C-alpha positions in Angstrom: 64.7 87.0 37.1 64.8 83.5 38.8 67.8 83.9 41.4 69.3 86.9 40.2 67.3 89.5 41.6 67.6 93.1 40.0 64.9 94.7 41.9 62.8 93.3 45.0 60.3 95.4 44.7 58.9 94.5 41.2 58.1 92.2 39.0 60.0 91.0 35.5 57.8 92.5 32.4 58.4 89.2 31.3 55.8 87.4 33.8 53.5 90.5 34.3 53.3 93.5 36.9 53.1 94.1 40.4 49.0 94.4 40.0 49.2 91.1 38.8 50.6 89.5 42.4 48.2 91.8 44.4 45.3 90.0 42.3 46.8 86.3 42.4 47.2 87.2 46.4 43.4 88.3 46.8 42.0 85.6 44.7 44.1 83.4 46.4 42.8 84.4 49.7 39.3 83.7 48.4 39.7 80.2 47.7 40.9 79.9 51.3 45.0 79.8 50.3 47.8 82.1 50.7 51.0 83.2 48.9 54.1 82.2 50.1 56.7 84.2 48.6 60.4 82.9 47.5 63.4 85.1 49.1 67.3 85.3 47.6 69.1 87.4 49.9 72.3 85.7 50.1 73.0 87.1 46.7 71.7 89.4 43.8 72.0 90.1 40.4 75.1 91.6 39.2 72.5 94.2 37.0 71.0 95.2 40.6 71.3 99.4 41.4 72.8 98.1 44.8 75.7 96.2 42.8 75.9 98.7 40.4 76.8 101.4 42.9 78.9 99.2 44.8 81.2 98.0 41.7 81.5 101.8 40.8 84.3 102.7 42.6 86.3 102.0 46.1 84.5 104.8 47.8 81.0 104.3 46.7 78.7 103.8 49.8 77.5 100.7 48.6 80.8 99.4 48.2 80.6 97.5 51.8 77.6 96.4 51.1 79.4 93.3 48.9 82.1 91.1 49.5 85.4 92.7 47.9 88.7 91.9 48.8 91.9 92.6 47.3 94.0 90.3 44.9 96.8 88.3 45.5 99.8 88.2 43.0 101.3 86.0 40.8 105.4 86.5 40.1 104.6 88.7 37.3 102.1 90.7 39.5 98.8 89.4 37.9 95.6 89.5 40.0 94.8 86.0 41.8 91.5 85.3 43.8 92.0 86.3 47.7 91.3 82.4 48.4 91.1 78.9 46.8 87.2 78.6 47.3 85.2 77.1 44.2 82.0 78.0 42.4 79.1 76.3 43.5 77.6 75.9 40.3 81.1 75.6 38.5 83.7 74.0 40.5 86.4 74.5 38.3 86.1 78.1 38.3 86.9 80.4 41.5 84.3 81.6 43.9 85.5 85.2 43.3 84.8 87.2 40.0 87.5 89.5 39.7 86.5 93.6 38.6 89.4 95.1 36.4 88.3 98.9 37.2 88.8 98.6 40.9 91.2 96.2 40.6 89.4 93.9 43.2 87.8 90.6 43.7 83.8 90.6 44.7 82.7 87.1 46.2 80.1 85.3 44.0 79.3 82.0 45.4 77.4 80.5 43.0 77.8 82.2 39.6 79.5 85.8 38.8 76.1 87.6 38.0 75.0 86.4 41.6 77.5 88.8 43.8 77.5 88.1 47.5 75.6 90.9 49.6 77.8 91.4 53.1 75.5 90.7 55.9 78.3 92.0 58.5 77.0 95.7 57.7 73.9 96.6 59.3 72.7 98.7 56.4 72.3 95.5 54.2 70.5 93.6 56.7 68.2 96.9 57.0 67.6 96.9 53.5 66.9 93.0 53.4 64.3 93.9 56.5 62.6 96.3 54.3 62.3 93.9 51.4 60.9 91.4 53.7 58.3 94.0 55.1 57.3 95.1 51.7 55.7 91.7 50.4 54.3 90.9 53.9 52.5 93.9 53.9 50.9 93.0 50.4 49.5 89.7 51.8 52.2 87.0 51.3 52.0 85.2 54.2 56.0 84.1 54.9 58.8 82.8 52.7 60.7 79.9 51.4 64.2 81.1 52.3 66.7 80.6 49.3 70.2 79.4 50.9 69.7 81.2 54.2 72.7 79.4 56.2 75.3 81.0 53.5 74.6 84.4 54.7 77.4 84.5 57.4 80.8 83.6 56.3 83.6 83.6 58.5 85.7 86.5 58.1 89.1 85.6 57.8 88.3 84.1 54.2 90.8 81.4 54.6 92.2 78.8 52.3 90.5 75.5 52.3 92.2 72.5 52.6 92.6 71.2 48.8 90.6 68.2 48.2 92.3 65.6 45.9 91.6 65.5 42.7 93.6 66.1 38.8 95.0 69.8 38.9 92.5 71.6 41.0 92.6 75.0 41.6 90.0 75.7 43.6 88.2 73.4 46.2 85.0 73.6 48.4 84.9 76.4 50.6 81.5 75.4 52.8 83.1 74.9 56.2 83.8 78.5 56.3 80.2 79.7 55.1 77.8 77.1 55.7 75.7 78.4 59.1 78.6 80.8 59.5 79.3 82.3 62.8 76.6 85.0 62.6 73.8 83.1 61.0 71.7 82.3 64.3 72.1 85.8 65.2 70.9 87.2 61.8 67.8 85.2 61.8 66.8 86.2 65.5 67.0 89.8 64.2 64.8 88.8 61.2 62.3 86.7 63.2 62.0 90.1 65.9 62.3 93.0 63.3 60.1 91.3 60.6 58.4 87.9 61.2 57.0 88.6 64.3 54.8 91.4 63.4 53.0 89.1 60.9 52.8 85.9 62.1 54.7 84.7 58.9 55.2 81.3 57.7 59.0 80.3 57.0 61.1 77.4 55.5 64.5 77.9 55.0 66.7 76.3 52.2 69.9 75.0 54.2 72.4 73.0 52.6 75.4 71.3 53.9 73.4 70.6 57.2 72.7 67.1 58.9 73.6 67.6 62.7 70.3 67.1 64.9 71.5 69.9 67.8 72.6 72.6 65.1 68.8 72.3 63.2 67.0 72.3 66.1 68.8 75.7 66.8 66.9 76.5 63.8 63.6 75.2 64.2 62.8 74.0 68.1 60.3 76.0 69.7 62.8 77.3 72.1 64.4 79.5 69.3 62.2 79.3 66.9 63.9 81.1 64.3 62.4 79.6 61.7 59.2 77.2 61.3 61.1 74.6 59.3 63.8 74.2 56.8 64.6 72.0 54.2 66.8 69.1 55.1 68.9 67.9 52.7 69.4 63.9 53.4 67.4 62.2 51.3 68.1 64.8 48.4 71.7 63.7 48.7 71.3 59.9 49.9 72.6 59.0 46.1 75.7 61.2 46.2 79.2 60.5 46.7 80.3 60.9 50.5 82.6 64.1 50.3 80.7 65.4 46.9 78.4 68.3 47.1 76.4 66.4 44.4 78.0 64.9 41.8 78.9 61.5 41.3 76.0 58.8 41.8 76.2 56.2 44.7 74.2 53.3 45.4 71.9 53.3 48.2 68.9 51.1 49.4 65.5 51.2 51.4 67.9 50.5 54.5 69.6 53.8 54.1 65.8 55.8 53.3 64.8 54.5 56.6 67.2 55.6 58.5 67.5 59.2 57.5 63.5 59.2 57.3 63.6 58.0 61.0 66.1 60.2 62.3 64.2 63.5 61.1 60.9 62.2 62.6 62.2 61.2 65.8 64.5 64.2 65.8 61.4 66.1 65.7 59.0 64.9 68.2 61.6 64.7 70.9 63.3 68.2 70.7 59.8 69.9 69.7 61.0 70.9 66.2 58.9 70.7 62.9 59.9 69.0 59.5 59.4 70.1 55.9 58.3 66.5 53.8 59.9 66.7 50.6 61.6 64.4 48.0 61.5 66.7 44.7 62.0 70.1 44.3 63.4 72.5 40.7 67.0 71.8 42.1 66.7 68.0 41.9 65.7 65.3 39.2 62.3 64.0 39.3 61.6 61.7 42.1 60.3 58.5 40.6 63.3 58.2 38.1 65.6 59.0 41.6 64.3 56.7 43.7 62.0 54.2 42.0 61.9 52.9 38.2 60.4 55.5 35.6 60.1 52.6 32.8 56.6 52.5 31.6 55.8 49.3 33.4 56.8 50.9 36.9 56.7 54.6 36.5 53.0 55.1 38.1 53.3 52.4 41.0 56.9 54.3 41.8 55.1 58.0 41.8 52.4 56.4 44.0 54.9 54.9 46.0 56.4 58.1 47.2 53.1 59.5 47.9 52.1 57.0 50.1 55.2 57.5 52.0 55.3 61.2 51.9 51.2 61.7 52.6 51.8 59.8 56.1 55.0 61.5 57.5 54.6 64.1 59.9 55.7 68.0 59.1 54.8 70.1 56.3 54.3 68.3 52.9 55.6 70.1 50.1 54.9 68.7 46.6 56.7 69.7 43.5 55.2 70.5 40.2 54.7 67.3 37.8 55.2 65.5 41.2 51.7 64.9 41.2 51.7 62.9 37.9 54.8 61.4 38.4 56.8 63.1 35.6 60.1 61.7 35.1 63.4 62.6 33.9 64.4 64.0 30.2 65.0 61.2 27.4 68.3 59.9 27.6 68.4 60.4 23.6 68.4 64.4 24.2 72.0 66.2 23.2 73.0 67.9 26.5 74.4 70.7 24.5 71.5 71.3 22.8 68.4 71.0 25.3 69.8 71.0 28.6 69.6 74.8 29.8 71.0 74.8 33.8 74.3 76.3 34.2 75.3 74.1 36.4 74.6 71.3 33.9 76.1 73.4 31.2 79.4 73.8 33.3 79.7 70.2 34.6 79.3 69.0 31.0 82.0 71.6 29.5 84.6 70.6 32.1 83.7 66.6 31.5 84.4 67.1 28.2 87.5 69.2 28.8 88.8 66.7 31.5 87.7 63.5 29.5 87.5 64.3 26.0 90.0 60.9 25.3 88.5 58.5 27.8 85.3 57.4 26.6 84.5 55.7 29.6 84.6 58.7 31.9 82.7 61.1 29.7 80.0 58.0 29.8 79.9 58.2 33.2 79.7 61.7 33.7 76.7 61.9 30.9 75.0 59.3 33.0 75.1 61.7 36.4 73.5 64.5 34.1 71.0 61.8 33.0 69.8 60.9 36.5 70.8 64.2 38.3 70.9 67.1 36.5 68.4 69.5 37.6 67.1 70.5 33.9 64.6 67.3 34.6 62.6 69.3 37.1 62.4 72.5 34.5 60.9 71.4 31.7 57.2 72.8 30.8 54.7 71.3 33.0 52.2 69.4 30.7 48.7 70.3 31.7 47.2 68.6 27.9 48.3 66.3 25.6 48.2 69.1 23.1 51.7 70.5 21.3 54.1 72.0 24.0 52.1 70.1 26.8 49.0 72.9 26.7 52.1 75.2 28.4 51.9 77.8 25.3 50.5 77.8 22.2 52.1 75.9 19.4 53.7 78.8 17.6 55.3 80.2 21.0 58.5 78.1 22.0 59.0 77.6 25.6 62.3 78.1 27.4 63.0 74.2 26.7 61.5 71.2 25.5 58.2 69.4 26.9 59.4 65.9 27.8 58.5 63.6 25.0 56.0 61.5 26.9 53.4 64.7 27.2 50.9 63.2 25.3 50.5 60.0 27.9 51.7 62.0 31.3 49.5 64.9 31.4 47.1 66.7 34.1 44.3 66.7 32.0 44.7 62.9 31.4 45.1 62.0 35.1 42.5 64.2 36.1 39.8 62.7 33.6 40.8 59.3 34.7 38.1 56.6 34.9 39.7 53.0 35.6 37.9 50.7 37.6 41.1 48.9 38.5 43.2 51.9 39.7 43.8 55.5 40.1 45.7 57.9 38.1 48.9 59.3 39.8 47.1 62.6 40.7 44.1 60.8 41.8 46.2 59.3 44.5 47.6 61.8 45.3 44.5 63.5 45.9 43.1 60.6 48.0 46.4 60.3 50.1 46.1 63.8 50.8 42.2 63.9 51.7 43.7 60.8 54.1 46.3 62.8 55.8 43.7 65.7 56.5 41.1 63.4 58.0 44.1 61.8 60.2 45.7 64.3 60.6 46.2 63.9 64.5 48.3 60.9 63.6 50.0 61.3 60.0 51.0 65.3 60.6 51.3 65.3 64.3 51.6 61.7 65.6 53.9 59.5 66.7 56.6 57.5 64.5 58.2 54.4 64.9 60.1 52.4 62.1 59.5 48.7 62.9 60.5 45.2 61.2 64.1 44.4 60.8 66.5 46.6 58.6 65.9 45.8 55.1 67.5 46.7 51.5 64.3 46.3 49.9 61.6 47.7 52.4 61.0 50.5 54.8 58.4 49.9 57.4 56.9 52.0 60.0 53.9 52.9 62.5 52.0 56.2 63.0 49.8 57.0 66.0 47.2 59.4 67.2 45.0 60.1 69.9 42.2 60.2 67.8 42.7 58.1 64.5 44.9 55.5 66.2 47.6 52.9 64.5 48.2 52.7 60.6 50.9 50.7 59.8 52.8 51.4 56.7 54.6 49.3 54.6 56.8 50.1 51.4 58.9 48.0 49.2 61.9 50.4 47.6 63.1 47.8 45.1 62.2 45.9 41.7 61.9 42.3 43.7 58.7 40.9 44.8 59.6 40.3 48.7 57.8 39.1 51.9 57.6 41.2 54.6 57.0 39.9 58.2 54.4 41.4 59.8 56.0 42.2 63.8 54.3 39.7 66.4 53.3 43.0 68.2 51.4 44.5 65.7 47.6 43.4 64.9 46.3 44.6 61.5 42.5 45.1 61.3 42.8 45.2 57.5 44.8 47.0 54.8 43.0 50.2 53.6 44.9 51.5 50.6 47.8 50.5 48.5 49.1 51.8 45.0 48.5 48.8 42.9 44.4 49.1 43.3 41.8 51.4 43.7 40.1 49.4 46.2 41.8 47.9 49.4 44.6 45.3 49.0 43.9 41.4 49.2 47.0 41.0 51.9 47.1 38.7 54.8 46.8 40.3 58.1 48.9 38.2 60.2 52.3 36.6 59.2 54.3 37.4 55.9 52.7 39.6 53.5 53.2 39.3 49.7 55.0 42.8 48.0 55.2 43.3 44.2 57.5 45.6 42.9 57.4 49.0 43.8 54.4 48.3 46.2 53.2 50.0 49.1 50.1 49.3 51.6 48.9 51.1 54.0 47.0 49.1 57.0 44.7 49.8 60.2 46.0 48.3 63.2 44.4 47.3 66.6 45.3 49.8 69.2 
């Protein structure tokens, strides 16, 4: 299930059958749509037959399909992990799991239930290629490739330099497995042995990498290992430097502008391709994170983010519920009772152990979870205002509670909205996507330049295309009412759309333009 794959070629009965997938692919095709699969091959479930064989004995043929190491020993002979790397989803724990039967440790970067595959073994790579062929032959169009940049590890498996902290036994070993020494070789092999035969689309999840040259090696047209990757800079904008995810860091529109401008320009200048996203299953709800999710401003903030994303170059990924402006779970919820994600549970458990007698520190830890826990993006999708948000019958208990606001924030209500003054968030996304498609030469493939002085509140840029001409996007990422000066070199013909009103914004065409909190406007310019 999920990211613990026990069998790559069948469907867990909880979710249906493989024939259901065949039917889904067929019905999607009739509607001009395609199915992109999730490929999780850095690790498997510890219940996978491969691992069951691997752990059965030191001499089993599949022993080398996973990463096994002999233990170190303490002074009394007790086993210790081979190195000091920490677990990604539980940093107080070792990245290695001890197997008493064979007296060795296996690498499990994420959790003990997710043992890492040994990509150094050509049999493993051939098995992965076989899995990829299997689904592409059934009609899948391509893959979202989970943490694909972790598949190559430094074979020395050295200790990492300890980071400062209270009694920390284990430390982040990312420098030894993020974009490891053979990653590009493995991706090229996948490209030539699998992907090219099908013309498959690929997007790689590649955390921990922000170097332009390294990323262009992956998505640039010269190498073309993958079509695009998920670059994590925006979803790490509020992360404390040096931390993987923990902690909260202040940011402003100036920081956002630098990130967006960097990658928009990089792909244009190096012939690469972007993914465009601000929300996914591993991150909190974007309107709660980047804007103001209060009842007064939630819809404006959600539409502001929609306006930005629908006017940026690349392939746009909209996460379920983002099109409704879903917000984070209520702060009143009991973390131990309601949160389900193993990362949240491990973090809260560790925080209570460390700060049980320090209310201030414990409050800070709770604030982090309330702001950035992955659980926020994993509550059931509210299709209607009926019980359980219409996700399931009232007699059925979903895996976690529906967000308390489901009677107001749901698909049925937003699709049926008929407000003369403004669009619902769903309707705003619908209009934005239509505009993006109509002017794809500009918003998908066109030129990009940030404009105006650096600002802690406003991020503005110009997009231009050969057919669609020049467009100005102005975004107020603040709770303030601000004035923004239109650059002298730009001549605005008219403001065509905004996130406050259904119609065209009534704004000045030159000089200083006023922006309300979380307001975004789109203007057509003279070429």
